[in-house]
C-alpha positions, 0 to 999 in steps of 0.5 A: 413417936410420929417425930421419931421415926421420921427423925430416924428415917432422915438419919438413914437416908443421909447414910444411903444417899449422902451426896443427894442428902448433901444437895439437899441441905446445900440448896437449903442453906443458899435459900437461907442465905439468899431470903436471910432466913434463919440458916439450917443446922449441919450441927446435932447434939451428937455432933456437938458431943464428938467434937467436945471429944476430940477437944477433951481426948483424955476425958477430963470433962472440960475444954479450955476457953481457948479451946471453945472459942476455937470450936465455935468458930470452926463451927461458924458459931456468930455471936457466940458467948465469949465468956461462957461459964467456967471460963475464969476457971479454964474449963468449961464442961459438956454441958455448957458447951452444948447448951452454948452451940 
């Protein structure tokens, strides 16, 4: 419950003070790059679902392998699975997209 409360406050802070939030995130990113530590993730599950929704505007329930690949590149994913489940059928579902990203 405590974690949930902190998460809600963090998201609220980012909406109320977007400039401060972005500056803090960029500082984290710079720090991670200079120390070669794991980079902070600026995407959360709602962002992943929103990207999928943009790629699947007709709500077919899947995107093509090309769309998947372009989305991964655009999000800056490195070393992502180039042949995820559904690749042969050219139908990548949201759950696969979410788990691969």
